[in-house]
PyMOL Python script that loads the backbone (N, CA, C, O; Angstrom):
from pymol import cmd

cmd.read_pdbstr("""\
ATOM      1  N   UNK A   1      25.000  54.480 112.395  1.00  0.00           N
ATOM      2  CA  UNK A   1      26.263  53.866 112.057  1.00  0.00           C
ATOM      3  C   UNK A   1      27.383  54.673 112.712  1.00  0.00           C
ATOM      4  O   UNK A   1      27.356  55.903 112.710  1.00  0.00           O
ATOM      5  N   UNK A   2      28.344  53.983 113.259  1.00  0.00           N
ATOM      6  CA  UNK A   2      29.455  54.643 113.945  1.00  0.00           C
ATOM      7  C   UNK A   2      30.356  55.341 112.938  1.00  0.00           C
ATOM      8  O   UNK A   2      30.615  54.835 111.846  1.00  0.00           O
ATOM      9  N   UNK A   3      30.819  56.501 113.330  1.00  0.00           N
ATOM     10  CA  UNK A   3      31.709  57.250 112.455  1.00  0.00           C
ATOM     11  C   UNK A   3      33.131  56.745 112.625  1.00  0.00           C
ATOM     12  O   UNK A   3      33.516  56.290 113.701  1.00  0.00           O
ATOM     13  N   UNK A   4      33.889  56.828 111.577  1.00  0.00           N
ATOM     14  CA  UNK A   4      35.277  56.380 111.580  1.00  0.00           C
ATOM     15  C   UNK A   4      36.183  57.585 111.796  1.00  0.00           C
ATOM     16  O   UNK A   4      36.157  58.543 111.024  1.00  0.00           O
ATOM     17  N   UNK A   5      36.987  57.524 112.860  1.00  0.00           N
ATOM     18  CA  UNK A   5      37.926  58.592 113.171  1.00  0.00           C
ATOM     19  C   UNK A   5      39.329  57.983 113.260  1.00  0.00           C
ATOM     20  O   UNK A   5      39.729  57.467 114.304  1.00  0.00           O
ATOM     21  N   UNK A   6      40.063  58.052 112.157  1.00  0.00           N
ATOM     22  CA  UNK A   6      41.368  57.372 112.128  1.00  0.00           C
ATOM     23  C   UNK A   6      42.340  57.887 113.194  1.00  0.00           C
ATOM     24  O   UNK A   6      43.072  57.096 113.790  1.00  0.00           O
ATOM     25  N   UNK A   7      42.357  59.187 113.440  1.00  0.00           N
ATOM     26  CA  UNK A   7      43.304  59.711 114.426  1.00  0.00           C
ATOM     27  C   UNK A   7      42.918  59.296 115.837  1.00  0.00           C
ATOM     28  O   UNK A   7      43.779  59.031 116.676  1.00  0.00           O
ATOM     29  N   UNK A   8      41.623  59.242 116.089  1.00  0.00           N
ATOM     30  CA  UNK A   8      41.154  58.790 117.401  1.00  0.00           C
ATOM     31  C   UNK A   8      41.509  57.317 117.596  1.00  0.00           C
ATOM     32  O   UNK A   8      41.954  56.916 118.671  1.00  0.00           O
ATOM     33  N   UNK A   9      41.311  56.523 116.556  1.00  0.00           N
ATOM     34  CA  UNK A   9      41.646  55.102 116.619  1.00  0.00           C
ATOM     35  C   UNK A   9      43.146  54.906 116.837  1.00  0.00           C
ATOM     36  O   UNK A   9      43.567  54.058 117.623  1.00  0.00           O
ATOM     37  N   UNK A  10      43.941  55.706 116.127  1.00  0.00           N
ATOM     38  CA  UNK A  10      45.403  55.605 116.279  1.00  0.00           C
ATOM     39  C   UNK A  10      45.825  55.994 117.688  1.00  0.00           C
ATOM     40  O   UNK A  10      46.721  55.373 118.260  1.00  0.00           O
ATOM     41  N   UNK A  11      45.191  57.012 118.250  1.00  0.00           N
ATOM     42  CA  UNK A  11      45.504  57.467 119.596  1.00  0.00           C
ATOM     43  C   UNK A  11      45.173  56.376 120.613  1.00  0.00           C
ATOM     44  O   UNK A  11      45.965  56.098 121.513  1.00  0.00           O
ATOM     45  N   UNK A  12      44.005  55.763 120.465  1.00  0.00           N
ATOM     46  CA  UNK A  12      43.602  54.696 121.374  1.00  0.00           C
ATOM     47  C   UNK A  12      44.535  53.496 121.244  1.00  0.00           C
ATOM     48  O   UNK A  12      44.900  52.875 122.242  1.00  0.00           O
ATOM     49  N   UNK A  13      44.917  53.178 120.019  1.00  0.00           N
ATOM     50  CA  UNK A  13      45.825  52.061 119.789  1.00  0.00           C
ATOM     51  C   UNK A  13      47.197  52.337 120.402  1.00  0.00           C
ATOM     52  O   UNK A  13      47.809  51.445 120.990  1.00  0.00           O
ATOM     53  N   UNK A  14      47.673  53.562 120.266  1.00  0.00           N
ATOM     54  CA  UNK A  14      48.968  53.937 120.834  1.00  0.00           C
ATOM     55  C   UNK A  14      48.928  53.865 122.357  1.00  0.00           C
ATOM     56  O   UNK A  14      49.891  53.421 122.981  1.00  0.00           O
ATOM     57  N   UNK A  15      47.832  54.296 122.954  1.00  0.00           N
ATOM     58  CA  UNK A  15      47.691  54.220 124.415  1.00  0.00           C
ATOM     59  C   UNK A  15      47.700  52.768 124.877  1.00  0.00           C
ATOM     60  O   UNK A  15      48.359  52.421 125.857  1.00  0.00           O
ATOM     61  N   UNK A  16      46.965  51.930 124.164  1.00  0.00           N
ATOM     62  CA  UNK A  16      46.907  50.512 124.522  1.00  0.00           C
ATOM     63  C   UNK A  16      48.281  49.866 124.386  1.00  0.00           C
ATOM     64  O   UNK A  16      48.682  49.078 125.242  1.00  0.00           O
ATOM     65  N   UNK A  17      48.997  50.190 123.326  1.00  0.00           N
ATOM     66  CA  UNK A  17      50.337  49.633 123.122  1.00  0.00           C
ATOM     67  C   UNK A  17      51.291  50.122 124.200  1.00  0.00           C
ATOM     68  O   UNK A  17      52.158  49.375 124.653  1.00  0.00           O
ATOM     69  N   UNK A  18      51.134  51.372 124.609  1.00  0.00           N
ATOM     70  CA  UNK A  18      51.962  51.920 125.681  1.00  0.00           C
ATOM     71  C   UNK A  18      51.748  51.135 126.973  1.00  0.00           C
ATOM     72  O   UNK A  18      52.704  50.843 127.691  1.00  0.00           O
ATOM     73  N   UNK A  19      50.505  50.796 127.266  1.00  0.00           N
ATOM     74  CA  UNK A  19      50.209  50.011 128.472  1.00  0.00           C
ATOM     75  C   UNK A  19      50.847  48.631 128.399  1.00  0.00           C
ATOM     76  O   UNK A  19      51.367  48.128 129.395  1.00  0.00           O
ATOM     77  N   UNK A  20      50.805  48.022 127.217  1.00  0.00           N
ATOM     78  CA  UNK A  20      51.436  46.716 127.028  1.00  0.00           C
ATOM     79  C   UNK A  20      52.947  46.830 127.215  1.00  0.00           C
ATOM     80  O   UNK A  20      53.559  46.016 127.906  1.00  0.00           O
ATOM     81  N   UNK A  21      53.536  47.838 126.597  1.00  0.00           N
ATOM     82  CA  UNK A  21      54.982  48.048 126.719  1.00  0.00           C
ATOM     83  C   UNK A  21      55.376  48.293 128.175  1.00  0.00           C
ATOM     84  O   UNK A  21      56.390  47.776 128.645  1.00  0.00           O
ATOM     85  N   UNK A  22      54.584  49.069 128.869  1.00  0.00           N
ATOM     86  CA  UNK A  22      54.844  49.375 130.275  1.00  0.00           C
ATOM     87  C   UNK A  22      54.787  48.103 131.127  1.00  0.00           C
ATOM     88  O   UNK A  22      55.639  47.888 131.989  1.00  0.00           O
ATOM     89  N   UNK A  23      53.787  47.271 130.882  1.00  0.00           N
ATOM     90  CA  UNK A  23      53.654  46.010 131.623  1.00  0.00           C
ATOM     91  C   UNK A  23      54.817  45.075 131.319  1.00  0.00           C
ATOM     92  O   UNK A  23      55.347  44.427 132.222  1.00  0.00           O
ATOM     93  N   UNK A  24      55.215  45.001 130.049  1.00  0.00           N
ATOM     94  CA  UNK A  24      56.358  44.164 129.680  1.00  0.00           C
ATOM     95  C   UNK A  24      57.640  44.660 130.331  1.00  0.00           C
ATOM     96  O   UNK A  24      58.454  43.858 130.788  1.00  0.00           O
ATOM     97  N   UNK A  25      57.826  45.964 130.376  1.00  0.00           N
ATOM     98  CA  UNK A  25      59.011  46.543 131.008  1.00  0.00           C
ATOM     99  C   UNK A  25      59.055  46.179 132.484  1.00  0.00           C
ATOM    100  O   UNK A  25      60.105  45.788 132.996  1.00  0.00           O
ATOM    101  N   UNK A  26      57.928  46.302 133.171  1.00  0.00           N
ATOM    102  CA  UNK A  26      57.861  45.964 134.591  1.00  0.00           C
ATOM    103  C   UNK A  26      58.159  44.480 134.815  1.00  0.00           C
ATOM    104  O   UNK A  26      58.820  44.119 135.789  1.00  0.00           O
ATOM    105  N   UNK A  27      57.673  43.626 133.917  1.00  0.00           N
ATOM    106  CA  UNK A  27      57.929  42.191 134.036  1.00  0.00           C
ATOM    107  C   UNK A  27      59.411  41.884 133.873  1.00  0.00           C
ATOM    108  O   UNK A  27      59.974  41.104 134.641  1.00  0.00           O
ATOM    109  N   UNK A  28      60.043  42.495 132.877  1.00  0.00           N
ATOM    110  CA  UNK A  28      61.480  42.275 132.647  1.00  0.00           C
ATOM    111  C   UNK A  28      62.282  42.800 133.828  1.00  0.00           C
ATOM    112  O   UNK A  28      63.248  42.171 134.260  1.00  0.00           O
ATOM    113  N   UNK A  29      61.886  43.936 134.342  1.00  0.00           N
ATOM    114  CA  UNK A  29      62.563  44.526 135.496  1.00  0.00           C
ATOM    115  C   UNK A  29      62.480  43.595 136.710  1.00  0.00           C
ATOM    116  O   UNK A  29      63.475  43.384 137.404  1.00  0.00           O
ATOM    117  N   UNK A  30      61.299  43.045 136.959  1.00  0.00           N
ATOM    118  CA  UNK A  30      61.110  42.136 138.089  1.00  0.00           C
ATOM    119  C   UNK A  30      61.898  40.841 137.890  1.00  0.00           C
ATOM    120  O   UNK A  30      62.496  40.323 138.834  1.00  0.00           O
ATOM    121  N   UNK A  31      61.897  40.323 136.667  1.00  0.00           N
ATOM    122  CA  UNK A  31      62.661  39.111 136.382  1.00  0.00           C
ATOM    123  C   UNK A  31      64.150  39.342 136.565  1.00  0.00           C
ATOM    124  O   UNK A  31      64.858  38.477 137.080  1.00  0.00           O
ATOM    125  N   UNK A  32      64.624  40.493 136.151  1.00  0.00           N
ATOM    126  CA  UNK A  32      66.030  40.833 136.321  1.00  0.00           C
ATOM    127  C   UNK A  32      66.401  40.886 137.796  1.00  0.00           C
ATOM    128  O   UNK A  32      67.449  40.381 138.201  1.00  0.00           O
ATOM    129  N   UNK A  33      65.540  41.496 138.591  1.00  0.00           N
ATOM    130  CA  UNK A  33      65.795  41.569 140.028  1.00  0.00           C
ATOM    131  C   UNK A  33      65.795  40.170 140.641  1.00  0.00           C
ATOM    132  O   UNK A  33      66.635  39.862 141.487  1.00  0.00           O
ATOM    133  N   UNK A  34      64.858  39.324 140.216  1.00  0.00           N
ATOM    134  CA  UNK A  34      64.803  37.944 140.723  1.00  0.00           C
ATOM    135  C   UNK A  34      66.084  37.192 140.359  1.00  0.00           C
ATOM    136  O   UNK A  34      66.636  36.459 141.180  1.00  0.00           O
ATOM    137  N   UNK A  35      66.552  37.379 139.126  1.00  0.00           N
ATOM    138  CA  UNK A  35      67.801  36.734 138.705  1.00  0.00           C
ATOM    139  C   UNK A  35      68.968  37.204 139.556  1.00  0.00           C
ATOM    140  O   UNK A  35      69.822  36.403 139.938  1.00  0.00           O
ATOM    141  N   UNK A  36      69.010  38.489 139.854  1.00  0.00           N
ATOM    142  CA  UNK A  36      70.075  39.048 140.674  1.00  0.00           C
ATOM    143  C   UNK A  36      70.039  38.452 142.080  1.00  0.00           C
ATOM    144  O   UNK A  36      71.072  38.074 142.633  1.00  0.00           O
ATOM    145  N   UNK A  37      68.841  38.376 142.646  1.00  0.00           N
ATOM    146  CA  UNK A  37      68.705  37.808 143.990  1.00  0.00           C
ATOM    147  C   UNK A  37      69.107  36.331 143.996  1.00  0.00           C
ATOM    148  O   UNK A  37      69.744  35.864 144.939  1.00  0.00           O
ATOM    149  N   UNK A  38      68.737  35.602 142.950  1.00  0.00           N
ATOM    150  CA  UNK A  38      69.138  34.198 142.862  1.00  0.00           C
ATOM    151  C   UNK A  38      70.646  34.054 142.733  1.00  0.00           C
ATOM    152  O   UNK A  38      71.228  33.111 143.269  1.00  0.00           O
ATOM    153  N   UNK A  39      71.274  34.972 142.034  1.00  0.00           N
ATOM    154  CA  UNK A  39      72.730  34.913 141.850  1.00  0.00           C
ATOM    155  C   UNK A  39      73.458  35.111 143.173  1.00  0.00           C
ATOM    156  O   UNK A  39      74.580  34.632 143.338  1.00  0.00           O
ATOM    157  N   UNK A  40      72.839  35.804 144.107  1.00  0.00           N
ATOM    158  CA  UNK A  40      73.475  36.069 145.394  1.00  0.00           C
ATOM    159  C   UNK A  40      73.305  34.922 146.394  1.00  0.00           C
ATOM    160  O   UNK A  40      73.855  34.976 147.494  1.00  0.00           O
ATOM    161  N   UNK A  41      72.544  33.881 146.018  1.00  0.00           N
ATOM    162  CA  UNK A  41      72.313  32.765 146.931  1.00  0.00           C
ATOM    163  C   UNK A  41      73.584  31.943 147.136  1.00  0.00           C
ATOM    164  O   UNK A  41      74.450  31.889 146.262  1.00  0.00           O
ATOM    165  N   UNK A  42      73.680  31.313 148.285  1.00  0.00           N
ATOM    166  CA  UNK A  42      74.786  30.389 148.524  1.00  0.00           C
ATOM    167  C   UNK A  42      74.538  29.131 147.692  1.00  0.00           C
ATOM    168  O   UNK A  42      73.406  28.884 147.276  1.00  0.00           O
ATOM    169  N   UNK A  43      75.575  28.337 147.444  1.00  0.00           N
ATOM    170  CA  UNK A  43      75.381  27.118 146.654  1.00  0.00           C
ATOM    171  C   UNK A  43      74.310  26.193 147.255  1.00  0.00           C
ATOM    172  O   UNK A  43      73.530  25.587 146.520  1.00  0.00           O
ATOM    173  N   UNK A  44      74.277  26.089 148.570  1.00  0.00           N
ATOM    174  CA  UNK A  44      73.291  25.221 149.223  1.00  0.00           C
ATOM    175  C   UNK A  44      71.876  25.757 148.993  1.00  0.00           C
ATOM    176  O   UNK A  44      70.960  24.987 148.706  1.00  0.00           O
ATOM    177  N   UNK A  45      71.699  27.062 149.118  1.00  0.00           N
ATOM    178  CA  UNK A  45      70.388  27.668 148.885  1.00  0.00           C
ATOM    179  C   UNK A  45      69.982  27.519 147.420  1.00  0.00           C
ATOM    180  O   UNK A  45      68.817  27.262 147.116  1.00  0.00           O
ATOM    181  N   UNK A  46      70.953  27.683 146.510  1.00  0.00           N
ATOM    182  CA  UNK A  46      70.674  27.569 145.075  1.00  0.00           C
ATOM    183  C   UNK A  46      70.232  26.140 144.740  1.00  0.00           C
ATOM    184  O   UNK A  46      69.301  25.937 143.961  1.00  0.00           O
ATOM    185  N   UNK A  47      70.908  25.157 145.334  1.00  0.00           N
ATOM    186  CA  UNK A  47      70.525  23.770 145.095  1.00  0.00           C
ATOM    187  C   UNK A  47      69.110  23.500 145.597  1.00  0.00           C
ATOM    188  O   UNK A  47      68.333  22.819 144.928  1.00  0.00           O
ATOM    189  N   UNK A  48      68.772  24.032 146.773  1.00  0.00           N
ATOM    190  CA  UNK A  48      67.426  23.847 147.320  1.00  0.00           C
ATOM    191  C   UNK A  48      66.386  24.490 146.406  1.00  0.00           C
ATOM    192  O   UNK A  48      65.325  23.912 146.170  1.00  0.00           O
ATOM    193  N   UNK A  49      66.682  25.673 145.896  1.00  0.00           N
ATOM    194  CA  UNK A  49      65.771  26.369 144.986  1.00  0.00           C
ATOM    195  C   UNK A  49      65.594  25.573 143.700  1.00  0.00           C
ATOM    196  O   UNK A  49      64.475  25.412 143.214  1.00  0.00           O
ATOM    197  N   UNK A  50      66.687  25.081 143.154  1.00  0.00           N
ATOM    198  CA  UNK A  50      66.620  24.301 141.920  1.00  0.00           C
ATOM    199  C   UNK A  50      65.845  23.002 142.148  1.00  0.00           C
ATOM    200  O   UNK A  50      65.088  22.576 141.275  1.00  0.00           O
ATOM    201  N   UNK A  51      66.021  22.374 143.296  1.00  0.00           N
ATOM    202  CA  UNK A  51      65.294  21.150 143.624  1.00  0.00           C
ATOM    203  C   UNK A  51      63.791  21.436 143.665  1.00  0.00           C
ATOM    204  O   UNK A  51      62.987  20.671 143.134  1.00  0.00           O
ATOM    205  N   UNK A  52      63.433  22.540 144.296  1.00  0.00           N
ATOM    206  CA  UNK A  52      62.027  22.929 144.380  1.00  0.00           C
ATOM    207  C   UNK A  52      61.451  23.186 142.982  1.00  0.00           C
ATOM    208  O   UNK A  52      60.338  22.756 142.678  1.00  0.00           O
ATOM    209  N   UNK A  53      62.204  23.881 142.141  1.00  0.00           N
ATOM    210  CA  UNK A  53      61.744  24.165 140.782  1.00  0.00           C
ATOM    211  C   UNK A  53      61.567  22.877 139.984  1.00  0.00           C
ATOM    212  O   UNK A  53      60.600  22.737 139.237  1.00  0.00           O
ATOM    213  N   UNK A  54      62.508  21.925 140.143  1.00  0.00           N
ATOM    214  CA  UNK A  54      62.386  20.639 139.441  1.00  0.00           C
ATOM    215  C   UNK A  54      61.147  19.880 139.907  1.00  0.00           C
ATOM    216  O   UNK A  54      60.444  19.275 139.098  1.00  0.00           O
ATOM    217  N   UNK A  55      60.883  19.913 141.214  1.00  0.00           N
ATOM    218  CA  UNK A  55      59.701  19.232 141.737  1.00  0.00           C
ATOM    219  C   UNK A  55      58.423  19.857 141.186  1.00  0.00           C
ATOM    220  O   UNK A  55      57.473  19.142 140.865  1.00  0.00           O
ATOM    221  N   UNK A  56      58.393  21.186 141.074  1.00  0.00           N
ATOM    222  CA  UNK A  56      57.229  21.865 140.509  1.00  0.00           C
ATOM    223  C   UNK A  56      57.053  21.494 139.042  1.00  0.00           C
ATOM    224  O   UNK A  56      55.935  21.241 138.592  1.00  0.00           O
ATOM    225  N   UNK A  57      58.170  21.461 138.286  1.00  0.00           N
ATOM    226  CA  UNK A  57      58.095  21.095 136.876  1.00  0.00           C
ATOM    227  C   UNK A  57      57.615  19.656 136.715  1.00  0.00           C
ATOM    228  O   UNK A  57      56.819  19.355 135.826  1.00  0.00           O
ATOM    229  N   UNK A  58      58.106  18.771 137.581  1.00  0.00           N
ATOM    230  CA  UNK A  58      57.701  17.365 137.523  1.00  0.00           C
ATOM    231  C   UNK A  58      56.206  17.240 137.811  1.00  0.00           C
ATOM    232  O   UNK A  58      55.503  16.496 137.125  1.00  0.00           O
ATOM    233  N   UNK A  59      55.717  17.960 138.818  1.00  0.00           N
ATOM    234  CA  UNK A  59      54.293  17.908 139.163  1.00  0.00           C
ATOM    235  C   UNK A  59      53.435  18.413 137.996  1.00  0.00           C
ATOM    236  O   UNK A  59      52.395  17.831 137.689  1.00  0.00           O
ATOM    237  N   UNK A  60      53.875  19.493 137.352  1.00  0.00           N
ATOM    238  CA  UNK A  60      53.130  20.022 136.203  1.00  0.00           C
ATOM    239  C   UNK A  60      53.112  19.010 135.060  1.00  0.00           C
ATOM    240  O   UNK A  60      52.081  18.813 134.418  1.00  0.00           O
ATOM    241  N   UNK A  61      54.256  18.369 134.806  1.00  0.00           N
ATOM    242  CA  UNK A  61      54.334  17.379 133.733  1.00  0.00           C
ATOM    243  C   UNK A  61      53.442  16.184 134.035  1.00  0.00           C
ATOM    244  O   UNK A  61      52.776  15.660 133.142  1.00  0.00           O
ATOM    245  N   UNK A  62      53.426  15.753 135.290  1.00  0.00           N
ATOM    246  CA  UNK A  62      52.562  14.633 135.669  1.00  0.00           C
ATOM    247  C   UNK A  62      51.091  15.002 135.525  1.00  0.00           C
ATOM    248  O   UNK A  62      50.282  14.170 135.114  1.00  0.00           O
ATOM    249  N   UNK A  63      50.738  16.233 135.856  1.00  0.00           N
ATOM    250  CA  UNK A  63      49.356  16.683 135.702  1.00  0.00           C
ATOM    251  C   UNK A  63      48.967  16.716 134.220  1.00  0.00           C
ATOM    252  O   UNK A  63      47.853  16.333 133.862  1.00  0.00           O
ATOM    253  N   UNK A  64      49.875  17.169 133.367  1.00  0.00           N
ATOM    254  CA  UNK A  64      49.604  17.189 131.927  1.00  0.00           C
ATOM    255  C   UNK A  64      49.430  15.770 131.394  1.00  0.00           C
ATOM    256  O   UNK A  64      48.557  15.515 130.564  1.00  0.00           O
ATOM    257  N   UNK A  65      50.269  14.844 131.879  1.00  0.00           N
ATOM    258  CA  UNK A  65      50.170  13.448 131.462  1.00  0.00           C
ATOM    259  C   UNK A  65      48.827  12.866 131.875  1.00  0.00           C
ATOM    260  O   UNK A  65      48.171  12.185 131.086  1.00  0.00           O
ATOM    261  N   UNK A  66      48.417  13.133 133.116  1.00  0.00           N
ATOM    262  CA  UNK A  66      47.134  12.635 133.607  1.00  0.00           C
ATOM    263  C   UNK A  66      45.977  13.198 132.780  1.00  0.00           C
ATOM    264  O   UNK A  66      45.038  12.476 132.443  1.00  0.00           O
ATOM    265  N   UNK A  67      46.050  14.477 132.460  1.00  0.00           N
ATOM    266  CA  UNK A  67      44.993  15.103 131.656  1.00  0.00           C
ATOM    267  C   UNK A  67      44.937  14.475 130.260  1.00  0.00           C
ATOM    268  O   UNK A  67      43.855  14.234 129.726  1.00  0.00           O
ATOM    269  N   UNK A  68      46.099  14.214 129.678  1.00  0.00           N
ATOM    270  CA  UNK A  68      46.142  13.591 128.359  1.00  0.00           C
ATOM    271  C   UNK A  68      45.578  12.172 128.422  1.00  0.00           C
ATOM    272  O   UNK A  68      44.853  11.753 127.520  1.00  0.00           O
ATOM    273  N   UNK A  69      45.903  11.441 129.470  1.00  0.00           N
ATOM    274  CA  UNK A  69      45.367  10.087 129.622  1.00  0.00           C
ATOM    275  C   UNK A  69      43.840  10.110 129.746  1.00  0.00           C
ATOM    276  O   UNK A  69      43.151   9.258 129.186  1.00  0.00           O
ATOM    277  N   UNK A  70      43.325  11.089 130.483  1.00  0.00           N
ATOM    278  CA  UNK A  70      41.871  11.222 130.609  1.00  0.00           C
ATOM    279  C   UNK A  70      41.228  11.487 129.252  1.00  0.00           C
ATOM    280  O   UNK A  70      40.180  10.929 128.928  1.00  0.00           O
ATOM    281  N   UNK A  71      41.873  12.350 128.464  1.00  0.00           N
ATOM    282  CA  UNK A  71      41.344  12.641 127.131  1.00  0.00           C
ATOM    283  C   UNK A  71      41.344  11.388 126.264  1.00  0.00           C
ATOM    284  O   UNK A  71      40.390  11.134 125.528  1.00  0.00           O
ATOM    285  N   UNK A  72      42.427  10.601 126.355  1.00  0.00           N
ATOM    286  CA  UNK A  72      42.529   9.371 125.567  1.00  0.00           C
ATOM    287  C   UNK A  72      41.416   8.406 125.964  1.00  0.00           C
ATOM    288  O   UNK A  72      40.746   7.825 125.110  1.00  0.00           O
ATOM    289  N   UNK A  73      41.231   8.246 127.275  1.00  0.00           N
ATOM    290  CA  UNK A  73      40.192   7.343 127.745  1.00  0.00           C
ATOM    291  C   UNK A  73      38.799   7.819 127.321  1.00  0.00           C
ATOM    292  O   UNK A  73      37.940   7.010 126.970  1.00  0.00           O
ATOM    293  N   UNK A  74      38.587   9.117 127.358  1.00  0.00           N
ATOM    294  CA  UNK A  74      37.296   9.675 126.951  1.00  0.00           C
ATOM    295  C   UNK A  74      37.025   9.384 125.479  1.00  0.00           C
ATOM    296  O   UNK A  74      35.910   9.018 125.106  1.00  0.00           O
ATOM    297  N   UNK A  75      38.048   9.547 124.647  1.00  0.00           N
ATOM    298  CA  UNK A  75      37.912   9.295 123.217  1.00  0.00           C
ATOM    299  C   UNK A  75      37.663   7.817 122.971  1.00  0.00           C
ATOM    300  O   UNK A  75      36.801   7.456 122.170  1.00  0.00           O
ATOM    301  N   UNK A  76      38.415   6.958 123.659  1.00  0.00           N
ATOM    302  CA  UNK A  76      38.248   5.519 123.472  1.00  0.00           C
ATOM    303  C   UNK A  76      36.859   5.053 123.909  1.00  0.00           C
ATOM    304  O   UNK A  76      36.257   4.202 123.254  1.00  0.00           O
ATOM    305  N   UNK A  77      36.351   5.604 125.009  1.00  0.00           N
ATOM    306  CA  UNK A  77      35.031   5.189 125.476  1.00  0.00           C
ATOM    307  C   UNK A  77      33.933   5.717 124.552  1.00  0.00           C
ATOM    308  O   UNK A  77      32.873   5.100 124.445  1.00  0.00           O
ATOM    309  N   UNK A  78      34.166   6.837 123.893  1.00  0.00           N
ATOM    310  CA  UNK A  78      33.182   7.390 122.960  1.00  0.00           C
ATOM    311  C   UNK A  78      33.107   6.544 121.678  1.00  0.00           C
ATOM    312  O   UNK A  78      32.063   6.485 121.028  1.00  0.00           O
ATOM    313  N   UNK A  79      34.214   5.899 121.326  1.00  0.00           N
ATOM    314  CA  UNK A  79      34.249   5.079 120.106  1.00  0.00           C
ATOM    315  C   UNK A  79      33.455   3.788 120.287  1.00  0.00           C
ATOM    316  O   UNK A  79      32.988   3.203 119.309  1.00  0.00           O
ATOM    317  N   UNK A  80      33.302   3.348 121.515  1.00  0.00           N
ATOM    318  CA  UNK A  80      32.634   2.070 121.775  1.00  0.00           C
ATOM    319  C   UNK A  80      31.160   2.174 121.674  1.00  0.00           C
ATOM    320  O   UNK A  80      30.457   1.183 121.866  1.00  0.00           O
TER     321      UNK A  80
END
""", "prot")
cmd.dss("prot")
cmd.show_as("cartoon", "prot")
cmd.util.cbc("prot")
cmd.orient("prot")
């Protein structure tokens, strides 16, 4: 049977949490830099970027709709 070592467990948990915090910090830092770079864009470049983002969002929404329709059809065919 494995022995219980509360301080060892706490140390491992603290290390794991530190890694999570470090990764989150790096993500926020990168997002902040991306926001800064986007803020420096010209209006024409910003519009092009926003258009691209809208097209990506639309494609994702259409894919989700298609997946939901497939699920509906699968359920309906199983009922028959």
